[in-house]
CHARMM internal coordinates of N, CA and C (Angstrom, degrees):
IC EDIT
DIST 1 N 1 CA 1.3699
DIST 1 CA 1 C 1.5794
ANGL 1 N 1 CA 1 C 111.95
DIST 1 C 2 N 1.3437
ANGL 1 CA 1 C 2 N 111.38
DIHE 1 N 1 CA 1 C 2 N -35.46
DIST 2 N 2 CA 1.4466
ANGL 1 C 2 N 2 CA 121.74
DIHE 1 CA 1 C 2 N 2 CA 179.05
DIST 2 CA 2 C 1.5541
ANGL 2 N 2 CA 2 C 109.00
DIHE 1 C 2 N 2 CA 2 C -62.08
DIST 2 C 3 N 1.3233
ANGL 2 CA 2 C 3 N 120.17
DIHE 2 N 2 CA 2 C 3 N -41.27
DIST 3 N 3 CA 1.3737
ANGL 2 C 3 N 3 CA 124.96
DIHE 2 CA 2 C 3 N 3 CA -175.77
DIST 3 CA 3 C 1.6286
ANGL 3 N 3 CA 3 C 108.14
DIHE 2 C 3 N 3 CA 3 C -65.90
DIST 3 C 4 N 1.3049
ANGL 3 CA 3 C 4 N 114.67
DIHE 3 N 3 CA 3 C 4 N -48.77
DIST 4 N 4 CA 1.4303
ANGL 3 C 4 N 4 CA 123.76
DIHE 3 CA 3 C 4 N 4 CA 176.12
DIST 4 CA 4 C 1.5385
ANGL 4 N 4 CA 4 C 111.66
DIHE 3 C 4 N 4 CA 4 C -55.17
DIST 4 C 5 N 1.3282
ANGL 4 CA 4 C 5 N 113.54
DIHE 4 N 4 CA 4 C 5 N -48.20
DIST 5 N 5 CA 1.4482
ANGL 4 C 5 N 5 CA 119.35
DIHE 4 CA 4 C 5 N 5 CA -177.12
DIST 5 CA 5 C 1.5917
ANGL 5 N 5 CA 5 C 110.69
DIHE 4 C 5 N 5 CA 5 C -66.13
DIST 5 C 6 N 1.3422
ANGL 5 CA 5 C 6 N 114.59
DIHE 5 N 5 CA 5 C 6 N -35.19
DIST 6 N 6 CA 1.4382
ANGL 5 C 6 N 6 CA 117.62
DIHE 5 CA 5 C 6 N 6 CA 173.73
DIST 6 CA 6 C 1.5744
ANGL 6 N 6 CA 6 C 112.42
DIHE 5 C 6 N 6 CA 6 C -68.35
DIST 6 C 7 N 1.3095
ANGL 6 CA 6 C 7 N 114.24
DIHE 6 N 6 CA 6 C 7 N -37.48
DIST 7 N 7 CA 1.4424
ANGL 6 C 7 N 7 CA 114.24
DIHE 6 CA 6 C 7 N 7 CA 175.95
DIST 7 CA 7 C 1.5752
ANGL 7 N 7 CA 7 C 118.02
DIHE 6 C 7 N 7 CA 7 C -60.09
DIST 7 C 8 N 1.3815
ANGL 7 CA 7 C 8 N 107.06
DIHE 7 N 7 CA 7 C 8 N -45.55
DIST 8 N 8 CA 1.4914
ANGL 7 C 8 N 8 CA 117.55
DIHE 7 CA 7 C 8 N 8 CA -177.57
DIST 8 CA 8 C 1.6142
ANGL 8 N 8 CA 8 C 104.77
DIHE 7 C 8 N 8 CA 8 C -66.85
DIST 8 C 9 N 1.2324
ANGL 8 CA 8 C 9 N 118.59
DIHE 8 N 8 CA 8 C 9 N -47.46
DIST 9 N 9 CA 1.4711
ANGL 8 C 9 N 9 CA 121.16
DIHE 8 CA 8 C 9 N 9 CA -177.19
DIST 9 CA 9 C 1.4933
ANGL 9 N 9 CA 9 C 107.68
DIHE 8 C 9 N 9 CA 9 C -56.08
DIST 9 C 10 N 1.3525
ANGL 9 CA 9 C 10 N 121.06
DIHE 9 N 9 CA 9 C 10 N -49.93
DIST 10 N 10 CA 1.4101
ANGL 9 C 10 N 10 CA 120.61
DIHE 9 CA 9 C 10 N 10 CA -179.63
DIST 10 CA 10 C 1.6065
ANGL 10 N 10 CA 10 C 111.72
DIHE 9 C 10 N 10 CA 10 C -62.17
DIST 10 C 11 N 1.2247
ANGL 10 CA 10 C 11 N 114.20
DIHE 10 N 10 CA 10 C 11 N -40.99
DIST 11 N 11 CA 1.5163
ANGL 10 C 11 N 11 CA 116.50
DIHE 10 CA 10 C 11 N 11 CA 177.70
DIST 11 CA 11 C 1.5285
ANGL 11 N 11 CA 11 C 112.43
DIHE 10 C 11 N 11 CA 11 C -58.40
DIST 11 C 12 N 1.3860
ANGL 11 CA 11 C 12 N 113.87
DIHE 11 N 11 CA 11 C 12 N -46.31
DIST 12 N 12 CA 1.4998
ANGL 11 C 12 N 12 CA 119.96
DIHE 11 CA 11 C 12 N 12 CA -178.99
DIST 12 CA 12 C 1.4962
ANGL 12 N 12 CA 12 C 112.73
DIHE 11 C 12 N 12 CA 12 C -68.53
DIST 12 C 13 N 1.3738
ANGL 12 CA 12 C 13 N 121.80
DIHE 12 N 12 CA 12 C 13 N -16.98
DIST 13 N 13 CA 1.4719
ANGL 12 C 13 N 13 CA 120.64
DIHE 12 CA 12 C 13 N 13 CA 175.20
DIST 13 CA 13 C 1.6228
ANGL 13 N 13 CA 13 C 107.00
DIHE 12 C 13 N 13 CA 13 C -69.64
DIST 13 C 14 N 1.3131
ANGL 13 CA 13 C 14 N 118.03
DIHE 13 N 13 CA 13 C 14 N -24.18
DIST 14 N 14 CA 1.5493
ANGL 13 C 14 N 14 CA 116.70
DIHE 13 CA 13 C 14 N 14 CA -172.59
DIST 14 CA 14 C 1.5566
ANGL 14 N 14 CA 14 C 107.88
DIHE 13 C 14 N 14 CA 14 C -116.91
DIST 14 C 15 N 1.2672
ANGL 14 CA 14 C 15 N 120.46
DIHE 14 N 14 CA 14 C 15 N -14.06
DIST 15 N 15 CA 1.4892
ANGL 14 C 15 N 15 CA 119.31
DIHE 14 CA 14 C 15 N 15 CA -172.72
DIST 15 CA 15 C 1.5279
ANGL 15 N 15 CA 15 C 104.80
DIHE 14 C 15 N 15 CA 15 C -134.19
DIST 15 C 16 N 1.4352
ANGL 15 CA 15 C 16 N 113.08
DIHE 15 N 15 CA 15 C 16 N 165.13
DIST 16 N 16 CA 1.4006
ANGL 15 C 16 N 16 CA 120.22
DIHE 15 CA 15 C 16 N 16 CA -178.52
DIST 16 CA 16 C 1.5740
ANGL 16 N 16 CA 16 C 113.53
DIHE 15 C 16 N 16 CA 16 C -80.37
DIST 16 C 17 N 1.3225
ANGL 16 CA 16 C 17 N 114.79
DIHE 16 N 16 CA 16 C 17 N -28.60
DIST 17 N 17 CA 1.4581
ANGL 16 C 17 N 17 CA 120.07
DIHE 16 CA 16 C 17 N 17 CA 171.70
DIST 17 CA 17 C 1.4348
ANGL 17 N 17 CA 17 C 112.64
DIHE 16 C 17 N 17 CA 17 C -142.80
DIST 17 C 18 N 1.3521
ANGL 17 CA 17 C 18 N 114.16
DIHE 17 N 17 CA 17 C 18 N 168.91
DIST 18 N 18 CA 1.4309
ANGL 17 C 18 N 18 CA 122.21
DIHE 17 CA 17 C 18 N 18 CA 177.54
DIST 18 CA 18 C 1.4943
ANGL 18 N 18 CA 18 C 112.65
DIHE 17 C 18 N 18 CA 18 C -133.78
DIST 18 C 19 N 1.2924
ANGL 18 CA 18 C 19 N 118.30
DIHE 18 N 18 CA 18 C 19 N 124.04
DIST 19 N 19 CA 1.5722
ANGL 18 C 19 N 19 CA 120.50
DIHE 18 CA 18 C 19 N 19 CA 178.24
DIST 19 CA 19 C 1.4540
ANGL 19 N 19 CA 19 C 105.64
DIHE 18 C 19 N 19 CA 19 C -96.75
DIST 19 C 20 N 1.3635
ANGL 19 CA 19 C 20 N 114.05
DIHE 19 N 19 CA 19 C 20 N 138.65
DIST 20 N 20 CA 1.4847
ANGL 19 C 20 N 20 CA 126.30
DIHE 19 CA 19 C 20 N 20 CA 174.85
DIST 20 CA 20 C 1.4441
ANGL 20 N 20 CA 20 C 106.42
DIHE 19 C 20 N 20 CA 20 C -115.90
DIST 20 C 21 N 1.3307
ANGL 20 CA 20 C 21 N 123.20
DIHE 20 N 20 CA 20 C 21 N 123.84
DIST 21 N 21 CA 1.4130
ANGL 20 C 21 N 21 CA 119.62
DIHE 20 CA 20 C 21 N 21 CA -175.04
DIST 21 CA 21 C 1.5220
ANGL 21 N 21 CA 21 C 108.97
DIHE 20 C 21 N 21 CA 21 C -98.09
DIST 21 C 22 N 1.3930
ANGL 21 CA 21 C 22 N 114.43
DIHE 21 N 21 CA 21 C 22 N 173.16
DIST 22 N 22 CA 1.5203
ANGL 21 C 22 N 22 CA 123.02
DIHE 21 CA 21 C 22 N 22 CA -167.90
DIST 22 CA 22 C 1.4483
ANGL 22 N 22 CA 22 C 110.87
DIHE 21 C 22 N 22 CA 22 C -56.24
DIST 22 C 23 N 1.3685
ANGL 22 CA 22 C 23 N 122.59
DIHE 22 N 22 CA 22 C 23 N -40.35
DIST 23 N 23 CA 1.4108
ANGL 22 C 23 N 23 CA 119.63
DIHE 22 CA 22 C 23 N 23 CA -178.55
DIST 23 CA 23 C 1.5432
ANGL 23 N 23 CA 23 C 118.23
DIHE 22 C 23 N 23 CA 23 C -59.20
DIST 23 C 24 N 1.4380
ANGL 23 CA 23 C 24 N 111.94
DIHE 23 N 23 CA 23 C 24 N -31.25
DIST 24 N 24 CA 1.5349
ANGL 23 C 24 N 24 CA 115.95
DIHE 23 CA 23 C 24 N 24 CA 178.65
DIST 24 CA 24 C 1.4738
ANGL 24 N 24 CA 24 C 106.85
DIHE 23 C 24 N 24 CA 24 C -86.84
DIST 24 C 25 N 1.3797
ANGL 24 CA 24 C 25 N 125.18
DIHE 24 N 24 CA 24 C 25 N -33.94
DIST 25 N 25 CA 1.4204
ANGL 24 C 25 N 25 CA 125.78
DIHE 24 CA 24 C 25 N 25 CA 177.93
DIST 25 CA 25 C 1.5632
ANGL 25 N 25 CA 25 C 108.06
DIHE 24 C 25 N 25 CA 25 C -62.94
DIST 25 C 26 N 1.3240
ANGL 25 CA 25 C 26 N 118.03
DIHE 25 N 25 CA 25 C 26 N -46.55
DIST 26 N 26 CA 1.3960
ANGL 25 C 26 N 26 CA 118.80
DIHE 25 CA 25 C 26 N 26 CA -177.67
DIST 26 CA 26 C 1.5984
ANGL 26 N 26 CA 26 C 116.79
DIHE 25 C 26 N 26 CA 26 C -54.00
DIST 26 C 27 N 1.3001
ANGL 26 CA 26 C 27 N 116.59
DIHE 26 N 26 CA 26 C 27 N -34.26
DIST 27 N 27 CA 1.3920
ANGL 26 C 27 N 27 CA 125.13
DIHE 26 CA 26 C 27 N 27 CA 179.04
DIST 27 CA 27 C 1.5906
ANGL 27 N 27 CA 27 C 108.62
DIHE 26 C 27 N 27 CA 27 C -62.39
DIST 27 C 28 N 1.2517
ANGL 27 CA 27 C 28 N 117.37
DIHE 27 N 27 CA 27 C 28 N -36.32
DIST 28 N 28 CA 1.4320
ANGL 27 C 28 N 28 CA 118.55
DIHE 27 CA 27 C 28 N 28 CA 178.68
DIST 28 CA 28 C 1.5339
ANGL 28 N 28 CA 28 C 118.19
DIHE 27 C 28 N 28 CA 28 C -93.39
DIST 28 C 29 N 1.3399
ANGL 28 CA 28 C 29 N 110.00
DIHE 28 N 28 CA 28 C 29 N -46.90
DIST 29 N 29 CA 1.4723
ANGL 28 C 29 N 29 CA 122.08
DIHE 28 CA 28 C 29 N 29 CA 177.51
DIST 29 CA 29 C 1.5607
ANGL 29 N 29 CA 29 C 115.25
DIHE 28 C 29 N 29 CA 29 C -119.47
DIST 29 C 30 N 1.2559
ANGL 29 CA 29 C 30 N 118.87
DIHE 29 N 29 CA 29 C 30 N 91.39
DIST 30 N 30 CA 1.4500
ANGL 29 C 30 N 30 CA 121.26
DIHE 29 CA 29 C 30 N 30 CA 176.05
DIST 30 CA 30 C 1.5710
ANGL 30 N 30 CA 30 C 111.51
DIHE 29 C 30 N 30 CA 30 C -54.32
DIST 30 C 31 N 1.2252
ANGL 30 CA 30 C 31 N 113.44
DIHE 30 N 30 CA 30 C 31 N 145.32
DIST 31 N 31 CA 1.5565
ANGL 30 C 31 N 31 CA 119.93
DIHE 30 CA 30 C 31 N 31 CA -175.67
DIST 31 CA 31 C 1.4673
ANGL 31 N 31 CA 31 C 104.60
DIHE 30 C 31 N 31 CA 31 C -65.26
DIST 31 C 32 N 1.3148
ANGL 31 CA 31 C 32 N 117.51
DIHE 31 N 31 CA 31 C 32 N 116.11
DIST 32 N 32 CA 1.4681
ANGL 31 C 32 N 32 CA 124.01
DIHE 31 CA 31 C 32 N 32 CA 174.79
DIST 32 CA 32 C 1.4640
ANGL 32 N 32 CA 32 C 116.05
DIHE 31 C 32 N 32 CA 32 C -136.81
DIST 32 C 33 N 1.3608
ANGL 32 CA 32 C 33 N 114.48
DIHE 32 N 32 CA 32 C 33 N 21.41
DIST 33 N 33 CA 1.4538
ANGL 32 C 33 N 33 CA 119.71
DIHE 32 CA 32 C 33 N 33 CA 172.84
DIST 33 CA 33 C 1.5179
ANGL 33 N 33 CA 33 C 115.06
DIHE 32 C 33 N 33 CA 33 C 87.83
DIST 33 C 34 N 1.3191
ANGL 33 CA 33 C 34 N 122.24
DIHE 33 N 33 CA 33 C 34 N -128.07
DIST 34 N 34 CA 1.4509
ANGL 33 C 34 N 34 CA 120.15
DIHE 33 CA 33 C 34 N 34 CA -162.99
DIST 34 CA 34 C 1.4882
ANGL 34 N 34 CA 34 C 115.24
DIHE 33 C 34 N 34 CA 34 C -74.04
DIST 34 C 35 N 1.3225
ANGL 34 CA 34 C 35 N 116.90
DIHE 34 N 34 CA 34 C 35 N -27.78
DIST 35 N 35 CA 1.5304
ANGL 34 C 35 N 35 CA 119.29
DIHE 34 CA 34 C 35 N 35 CA -173.66
DIST 35 CA 35 C 1.5750
ANGL 35 N 35 CA 35 C 109.98
DIHE 34 C 35 N 35 CA 35 C -80.13
DIST 35 C 36 N 1.2544
ANGL 35 CA 35 C 36 N 121.82
DIHE 35 N 35 CA 35 C 36 N -16.26
DIST 36 N 36 CA 1.4088
ANGL 35 C 36 N 36 CA 125.49
DIHE 35 CA 35 C 36 N 36 CA -179.37
DIST 36 CA 36 C 1.4454
ANGL 36 N 36 CA 36 C 113.52
DIHE 35 C 36 N 36 CA 36 C -59.18
DIST 36 C 37 N 1.3640
ANGL 36 CA 36 C 37 N 119.05
DIHE 36 N 36 CA 36 C 37 N -47.21
DIST 37 N 37 CA 1.4586
ANGL 36 C 37 N 37 CA 124.58
DIHE 36 CA 36 C 37 N 37 CA -176.50
DIST 37 CA 37 C 1.5396
ANGL 37 N 37 CA 37 C 108.03
DIHE 36 C 37 N 37 CA 37 C -63.37
DIST 37 C 38 N 1.3294
ANGL 37 CA 37 C 38 N 116.19
DIHE 37 N 37 CA 37 C 38 N -39.97
DIST 38 N 38 CA 1.4825
ANGL 37 C 38 N 38 CA 124.24
DIHE 37 CA 37 C 38 N 38 CA 176.92
DIST 38 CA 38 C 1.4664
ANGL 38 N 38 CA 38 C 111.86
DIHE 37 C 38 N 38 CA 38 C -58.31
DIST 38 C 39 N 1.2954
ANGL 38 CA 38 C 39 N 114.74
DIHE 38 N 38 CA 38 C 39 N -46.26
DIST 39 N 39 CA 1.4152
ANGL 38 C 39 N 39 CA 121.41
DIHE 38 CA 38 C 39 N 39 CA -174.78
DIST 39 CA 39 C 1.5538
ANGL 39 N 39 CA 39 C 108.47
DIHE 38 C 39 N 39 CA 39 C -68.76
DIST 39 C 40 N 1.3533
ANGL 39 CA 39 C 40 N 120.61
DIHE 39 N 39 CA 39 C 40 N -40.12
DIST 40 N 40 CA 1.4471
ANGL 39 C 40 N 40 CA 124.22
DIHE 39 CA 39 C 40 N 40 CA 173.78
DIST 40 CA 40 C 1.5312
ANGL 40 N 40 CA 40 C 113.33
DIHE 39 C 40 N 40 CA 40 C -60.51
DIST 40 C 41 N 1.2574
ANGL 40 CA 40 C 41 N 111.13
DIHE 40 N 40 CA 40 C 41 N -46.46
DIST 41 N 41 CA 1.5231
ANGL 40 C 41 N 41 CA 116.60
DIHE 40 CA 40 C 41 N 41 CA 177.31
DIST 41 CA 41 C 1.4592
ANGL 41 N 41 CA 41 C 112.83
DIHE 40 C 41 N 41 CA 41 C -63.36
DIST 41 C 42 N 1.2938
ANGL 41 CA 41 C 42 N 119.55
DIHE 41 N 41 CA 41 C 42 N -33.83
DIST 42 N 42 CA 1.5332
ANGL 41 C 42 N 42 CA 119.64
DIHE 41 CA 41 C 42 N 42 CA 179.59
DIST 42 CA 42 C 1.4704
ANGL 42 N 42 CA 42 C 106.14
DIHE 41 C 42 N 42 CA 42 C -76.36
DIST 42 C 43 N 1.3178
ANGL 42 CA 42 C 43 N 121.32
DIHE 42 N 42 CA 42 C 43 N -33.98
DIST 43 N 43 CA 1.4907
ANGL 42 C 43 N 43 CA 120.71
DIHE 42 CA 42 C 43 N 43 CA 173.86
DIST 43 CA 43 C 1.5920
ANGL 43 N 43 CA 43 C 111.04
DIHE 42 C 43 N 43 CA 43 C -59.87
DIST 43 C 44 N 1.4100
ANGL 43 CA 43 C 44 N 115.64
DIHE 43 N 43 CA 43 C 44 N -42.58
DIST 44 N 44 CA 1.3446
ANGL 43 C 44 N 44 CA 118.12
DIHE 43 CA 43 C 44 N 44 CA -178.48
DIST 44 CA 44 C 1.5644
ANGL 44 N 44 CA 44 C 110.37
DIHE 43 C 44 N 44 CA 44 C -63.78
DIST 44 C 45 N 1.3361
ANGL 44 CA 44 C 45 N 115.14
DIHE 44 N 44 CA 44 C 45 N -43.58
DIST 45 N 45 CA 1.5207
ANGL 44 C 45 N 45 CA 118.46
DIHE 44 CA 44 C 45 N 45 CA -174.79
DIST 45 CA 45 C 1.5097
ANGL 45 N 45 CA 45 C 107.19
DIHE 44 C 45 N 45 CA 45 C -66.63
DIST 45 C 46 N 1.4218
ANGL 45 CA 45 C 46 N 118.08
DIHE 45 N 45 CA 45 C 46 N -39.73
DIST 46 N 46 CA 1.5545
ANGL 45 C 46 N 46 CA 115.66
DIHE 45 CA 45 C 46 N 46 CA 179.71
DIST 46 CA 46 C 1.5503
ANGL 46 N 46 CA 46 C 107.97
DIHE 45 C 46 N 46 CA 46 C -64.42
DIST 46 C 47 N 1.2536
ANGL 46 CA 46 C 47 N 125.33
DIHE 46 N 46 CA 46 C 47 N -15.40
DIST 47 N 47 CA 1.5240
ANGL 46 C 47 N 47 CA 121.24
DIHE 46 CA 46 C 47 N 47 CA -174.53
DIST 47 CA 47 C 1.5547
ANGL 47 N 47 CA 47 C 106.08
DIHE 46 C 47 N 47 CA 47 C -112.91
DIST 47 C 48 N 1.3208
ANGL 47 CA 47 C 48 N 118.98
DIHE 47 N 47 CA 47 C 48 N 15.16
DIST 48 N 48 CA 1.4127
ANGL 47 C 48 N 48 CA 120.56
DIHE 47 CA 47 C 48 N 48 CA 171.33
DIST 48 CA 48 C 1.5069
ANGL 48 N 48 CA 48 C 115.00
DIHE 47 C 48 N 48 CA 48 C 77.30
DIST 48 C 49 N 1.4616
ANGL 48 CA 48 C 49 N 116.85
DIHE 48 N 48 CA 48 C 49 N 23.48
DIST 49 N 49 CA 1.4358
ANGL 48 C 49 N 49 CA 120.32
DIHE 48 CA 48 C 49 N 49 CA 177.36
DIST 49 CA 49 C 1.5372
ANGL 49 N 49 CA 49 C 107.08
DIHE 48 C 49 N 49 CA 49 C -121.90
DIST 49 C 50 N 1.2432
ANGL 49 CA 49 C 50 N 116.69
DIHE 49 N 49 CA 49 C 50 N -173.45
DIST 50 N 50 CA 1.4969
ANGL 49 C 50 N 50 CA 121.66
DIHE 49 CA 49 C 50 N 50 CA 171.85
DIST 50 CA 50 C 1.5458
ANGL 50 N 50 CA 50 C 106.56
DIHE 49 C 50 N 50 CA 50 C -134.06
DIST 50 C 51 N 1.2181
ANGL 50 CA 50 C 51 N 112.97
DIHE 50 N 50 CA 50 C 51 N 150.08
DIST 51 N 51 CA 1.4724
ANGL 50 C 51 N 51 CA 122.96
DIHE 50 CA 50 C 51 N 51 CA 171.78
DIST 51 CA 51 C 1.6143
ANGL 51 N 51 CA 51 C 109.78
DIHE 50 C 51 N 51 CA 51 C -83.75
DIST 51 C 52 N 1.3550
ANGL 51 CA 51 C 52 N 117.55
DIHE 51 N 51 CA 51 C 52 N 103.66
DIST 52 N 52 CA 1.4280
ANGL 51 C 52 N 52 CA 123.25
DIHE 51 CA 51 C 52 N 52 CA -175.32
DIST 52 CA 52 C 1.4899
ANGL 52 N 52 CA 52 C 112.47
DIHE 51 C 52 N 52 CA 52 C -76.55
DIST 52 C 53 N 1.3635
ANGL 52 CA 52 C 53 N 112.80
DIHE 52 N 52 CA 52 C 53 N -43.16
DIST 53 N 53 CA 1.4708
ANGL 52 C 53 N 53 CA 115.71
DIHE 52 CA 52 C 53 N 53 CA -179.09
DIST 53 CA 53 C 1.5957
ANGL 53 N 53 CA 53 C 111.11
DIHE 52 C 53 N 53 CA 53 C -147.79
DIST 53 C 54 N 1.2658
ANGL 53 CA 53 C 54 N 115.70
DIHE 53 N 53 CA 53 C 54 N 142.56
DIST 54 N 54 CA 1.5202
ANGL 53 C 54 N 54 CA 117.27
DIHE 53 CA 53 C 54 N 54 CA 175.86
DIST 54 CA 54 C 1.4960
ANGL 54 N 54 CA 54 C 104.32
DIHE 53 C 54 N 54 CA 54 C -140.05
DIST 54 C 55 N 1.3824
ANGL 54 CA 54 C 55 N 110.93
DIHE 54 N 54 CA 54 C 55 N 136.12
DIST 55 N 55 CA 1.4828
ANGL 54 C 55 N 55 CA 118.03
DIHE 54 CA 54 C 55 N 55 CA 172.45
DIST 55 CA 55 C 1.4708
ANGL 55 N 55 CA 55 C 104.03
DIHE 54 C 55 N 55 CA 55 C -132.78
DIST 55 C 56 N 1.2277
ANGL 55 CA 55 C 56 N 117.90
DIHE 55 N 55 CA 55 C 56 N 114.41
DIST 56 N 56 CA 1.5608
ANGL 55 C 56 N 56 CA 124.27
DIHE 55 CA 55 C 56 N 56 CA 179.24
DIST 56 CA 56 C 1.5596
ANGL 56 N 56 CA 56 C 105.63
DIHE 55 C 56 N 56 CA 56 C -54.36
DIST 56 C 57 N 1.3959
ANGL 56 CA 56 C 57 N 106.77
DIHE 56 N 56 CA 56 C 57 N 130.77
DIST 57 N 57 CA 1.4474
ANGL 56 C 57 N 57 CA 114.60
DIHE 56 CA 56 C 57 N 57 CA 174.30
DIST 57 CA 57 C 1.5860
ANGL 57 N 57 CA 57 C 110.02
DIHE 56 C 57 N 57 CA 57 C 87.05
DIST 57 C 58 N 1.3292
ANGL 57 CA 57 C 58 N 119.80
DIHE 57 N 57 CA 57 C 58 N -12.29
DIST 58 N 58 CA 1.4528
ANGL 57 C 58 N 58 CA 121.56
DIHE 57 CA 57 C 58 N 58 CA -179.05
DIST 58 CA 58 C 1.5299
ANGL 58 N 58 CA 58 C 113.85
DIHE 57 C 58 N 58 CA 58 C -113.74
DIST 58 C 59 N 1.3781
ANGL 58 CA 58 C 59 N 114.47
DIHE 58 N 58 CA 58 C 59 N -70.90
DIST 59 N 59 CA 1.5052
ANGL 58 C 59 N 59 CA 116.69
DIHE 58 CA 58 C 59 N 59 CA -174.57
DIST 59 CA 59 C 1.4652
ANGL 59 N 59 CA 59 C 109.13
DIHE 58 C 59 N 59 CA 59 C -167.79
DIST 59 C 60 N 1.4247
ANGL 59 CA 59 C 60 N 112.74
DIHE 59 N 59 CA 59 C 60 N 170.79
DIST 60 N 60 CA 1.4050
ANGL 59 C 60 N 60 CA 122.34
DIHE 59 CA 59 C 60 N 60 CA 169.23
DIST 60 CA 60 C 1.4553
ANGL 60 N 60 CA 60 C 107.45
DIHE 59 C 60 N 60 CA 60 C -129.78
DIST 60 C 61 N 1.3593
ANGL 60 CA 60 C 61 N 120.13
DIHE 60 N 60 CA 60 C 61 N 140.03
DIST 61 N 61 CA 1.4170
ANGL 60 C 61 N 61 CA 122.59
DIHE 60 CA 60 C 61 N 61 CA 178.80
DIST 61 CA 61 C 1.4309
ANGL 61 N 61 CA 61 C 106.65
DIHE 60 C 61 N 61 CA 61 C -115.82
DIST 61 C 62 N 1.3880
ANGL 61 CA 61 C 62 N 115.20
DIHE 61 N 61 CA 61 C 62 N 131.81
DIST 62 N 62 CA 1.4504
ANGL 61 C 62 N 62 CA 124.29
DIHE 61 CA 61 C 62 N 62 CA 178.53
DIST 62 CA 62 C 1.4915
ANGL 62 N 62 CA 62 C 111.13
DIHE 61 C 62 N 62 CA 62 C -111.76
DIST 62 C 63 N 1.3404
ANGL 62 CA 62 C 63 N 116.07
DIHE 62 N 62 CA 62 C 63 N 146.75
DIST 63 N 63 CA 1.5121
ANGL 62 C 63 N 63 CA 117.54
DIHE 62 CA 62 C 63 N 63 CA 164.35
DIST 63 CA 63 C 1.4551
ANGL 63 N 63 CA 63 C 108.82
DIHE 62 C 63 N 63 CA 63 C -141.53
DIST 63 C 64 N 1.4188
ANGL 63 CA 63 C 64 N 114.45
DIHE 63 N 63 CA 63 C 64 N -176.08
DIST 64 N 64 CA 1.5075
ANGL 63 C 64 N 64 CA 114.26
DIHE 63 CA 63 C 64 N 64 CA -177.68
DIST 64 CA 64 C 1.5323
ANGL 64 N 64 CA 64 C 108.99
DIHE 63 C 64 N 64 CA 64 C -79.09
DIST 64 C 65 N 1.2596
ANGL 64 CA 64 C 65 N 112.22
DIHE 64 N 64 CA 64 C 65 N 149.24
DIST 65 N 65 CA 1.4921
ANGL 64 C 65 N 65 CA 120.42
DIHE 64 CA 64 C 65 N 65 CA 174.06
DIST 65 CA 65 C 1.5602
ANGL 65 N 65 CA 65 C 107.75
DIHE 64 C 65 N 65 CA 65 C -63.50
DIST 65 C 66 N 1.3300
ANGL 65 CA 65 C 66 N 117.85
DIHE 65 N 65 CA 65 C 66 N 128.19
DIST 66 N 66 CA 1.5177
ANGL 65 C 66 N 66 CA 116.54
DIHE 65 CA 65 C 66 N 66 CA 178.48
DIST 66 CA 66 C 1.4839
ANGL 66 N 66 CA 66 C 110.02
DIHE 65 C 66 N 66 CA 66 C -65.23
DIST 66 C 67 N 1.3337
ANGL 66 CA 66 C 67 N 115.41
DIHE 66 N 66 CA 66 C 67 N 147.31
DIST 67 N 67 CA 1.4968
ANGL 66 C 67 N 67 CA 120.29
DIHE 66 CA 66 C 67 N 67 CA 172.13
DIST 67 CA 67 C 1.5043
ANGL 67 N 67 CA 67 C 109.07
DIHE 66 C 67 N 67 CA 67 C -81.25
DIST 67 C 68 N 1.3058
ANGL 67 CA 67 C 68 N 114.62
DIHE 67 N 67 CA 67 C 68 N 144.78
DIST 68 N 68 CA 1.4379
ANGL 67 C 68 N 68 CA 123.12
DIHE 67 CA 67 C 68 N 68 CA 176.24
DIST 68 CA 68 C 1.4722
ANGL 68 N 68 CA 68 C 114.62
DIHE 67 C 68 N 68 CA 68 C 78.85
END
COOR INIT
IC SEED 1 N 1 CA 1 C
IC BUILD
């Protein structure tokens, strides 16, 4: 998870959002149905981001948590 967090953090320093595709997501969160999206959203929140978009089997898109 630390490696993935580092990759997302690095990307968000130079871009507005960061897409993480299924192959990378599956390494950390195996496809298990309904709880997977919640786990990914919690990971984002714990790192100061938000999960903007999630499509099971495709990707998750993260961006920075807005201020205020």
